[in-house]
C-alpha positions in Angstrom: 0.0 0.0 0.0 1.2 3.5 -0.8 0.8 6.4 1.7 0.7 10.1 1.1 0.8 13.2 3.2 -2.3 15.2 2.3 -1.1 18.6 0.9 -3.3 21.4 -0.5 -2.2 23.0 -3.7 -2.2 26.6 -2.5 -0.2 27.7 -5.6 -3.1 26.9 -7.9 -6.2 27.1 -5.7 -7.5 29.7 -3.2 -6.8 29.1 0.5 -9.3 29.7 3.2 -9.1 32.4 5.8 -11.4 33.3 8.7 -13.5 36.4 8.5 -12.8 37.1 12.2 -9.2 36.6 13.4 -8.6 33.5 15.4 -5.9 33.1 18.1 -2.6 31.8 16.8 -2.9 28.5 18.7 -6.5 27.9 17.7 -5.5 25.3 15.2 -3.9 23.2 18.0 -7.3 22.0 19.2 -7.5 19.9 16.0 -5.7 17.0 17.7 -8.1 14.2 17.1 -10.5 14.9 19.9 -14.2 15.2 18.8 -15.8 18.6 18.9 -19.4 17.3 18.7 -22.0 19.9 19.8 -19.2 22.4 20.8 -18.5 23.2 17.2 -19.9 26.5 15.9 -19.7 26.9 12.1 -17.0 29.4 11.2 -17.4 32.2 8.6 -14.6 31.9 6.1 -13.6 33.5 2.8 -11.3 32.5 0.0 -8.0 34.3 0.0 -8.0 35.5 -3.5 -4.4 36.7 -3.3 -3.3 33.1 -3.2 -3.6 30.6 -6.0 -4.3 31.1 -9.7 -7.8 32.4 -9.2 -9.4 29.0 -8.9 -11.5 27.4 -6.1 -10.8 23.7 -5.7 -12.6 21.0 -4.0 -9.9 21.2 -1.3 -8.7 24.5 0.1 -5.7 25.1 2.3 -6.2 26.4 5.9 -3.7 24.5 8.0 -1.6 21.4 7.2 -3.4 19.2 9.7 -6.9 20.6 9.0 -8.2 19.6 5.6 -10.9 21.8 4.2 -13.2 20.5 1.4 -16.3 21.3 -0.6 -19.7 19.8 0.1 -19.2 18.0 -3.3 -15.9 16.4 -2.1 -17.4 15.5 1.3 -20.4 13.8 -0.3 -18.2 11.8 -2.5 -15.6 10.8 0.2 -18.0 10.3 3.1 -18.6 6.6 2.4 -14.9 6.0 2.4 -13.7 8.2 5.3 -16.8 9.0 7.4 -15.8 6.6 10.2 -12.4 8.2 10.5 -13.2 11.9 10.5 -15.6 14.4 12.0 -17.0 16.9 9.4 -17.2 20.5 10.8 -19.4 22.9 8.8 -18.0 26.2 7.5 -19.7 29.0 5.7 -17.5 30.4 2.9 -18.2 33.7 1.2 -21.6 33.9 3.0 -23.3 30.9 1.4 -20.9 28.3 0.0 -20.7 25.3 2.3 -17.3 23.8 3.0 -16.1 21.5 5.8 -13.1 21.1 8.0 -12.2 17.5 8.5 -11.2 16.7 12.0 -9.3 13.5 11.5 -10.1 11.4 14.7 -8.3 8.2 13.6 -5.0 8.5 15.5 -2.5 5.6 15.0 0.9 4.4 16.3 1.5 3.8 12.6 5.3 4.2 12.3 8.1 1.6 12.7 10.0 3.7 15.3 13.3 2.0 14.7 13.1 2.3 10.9 11.8 5.9 10.7 14.0 9.0 11.2 12.1 10.9 13.9 13.1 13.9 16.0 11.3 14.4 19.3 10.5 17.2 21.7 11.4 16.8 25.3 7.9 15.5 26.2 8.2 12.6 23.6 5.9 14.3 21.1 7.3 14.2 17.6 8.9 17.4 16.3 9.7 16.2 12.7 9.8 13.1 10.7 12.5 13.0 8.1 11.9 9.4 6.9 8.6 7.5 7.3 8.4 3.7 7.6 4.8 2.8 8.1 3.6 -0.4 9.9 0.8 -1.5 7.6 -0.6 -3.9 10.2 -1.2 -1.0 12.6 -2.8 1.1 9.8 -5.1 -1.8 8.9 -6.4 -0.3 5.6 -7.5 3.1 7.2 -7.9 5.5 4.2 -7.1 8.6 6.4 -5.3 9.0 9.7 -3.0 11.0 11.9 0.2 9.8 13.6 0.1 9.5 17.4 2.2 12.2 19.1 2.3 14.1 15.8 -1.4 15.0 15.7 -0.8 18.5 14.4 1.9 17.4 12.0 -0.3 16.5 9.2 -2.9 14.1 7.7 -2.0 10.9 5.9 -4.0 9.0 3.3 -3.6 5.8 1.3 -3.9 4.8 -2.3 -7.6 4.1 -1.9 -8.2 7.7 -0.9 -6.1 9.0 -3.8 -8.0 6.8 -6.3 -11.3 8.1 -5.0 -10.2 11.7 -5.3 -8.8 11.3 -8.8 -11.6 9.2 -10.2 -14.1 11.9 -9.1 -11.9 14.6 -10.5 -11.6 16.4 -7.2 -9.2 19.3 -7.4 -6.8 21.1 -5.0 -4.4 18.4 -3.7 -0.8 17.6 -4.2 0.3 14.0 -3.6 3.5 13.6 -1.6 4.2 9.9 -1.6 5.9 8.6 1.5 8.1 5.5 1.5 
């Protein structure tokens, strides 16, 4: 199985930005815990200074918080619905987008085969080389790495095929070994 880090193509597609400023550390609450009824839909707009003037099915907000159109969500929900929490956004007043709060957190790396740098508290600072343990991933199409929850979102080939076969736009595929 091939794995990829989910990366938004902000060079070619508009990014999202909040209408009202958020605290700098606001994104850190996306660490795999469920928001549930505590989520209040955010008002966002497309940052038209970024990208080539196009709005994709995926928009950049933060590396570990995928944002996607209602079309993309409806097409991907059967595949990823059990692994994520969809959080509604209002974009440009009426267009519906979602943040994906990826709640499937895995000890997915072969620690001795990966090149990992740690913070003092044993959380991962950076990963220079990934070696995934497929048994621990178990076919999950989307996941985060335990102790690196804000480091990114990871997907497999099945996710990529679903995105490409439905011609969803706005992602770059960074394949990991």
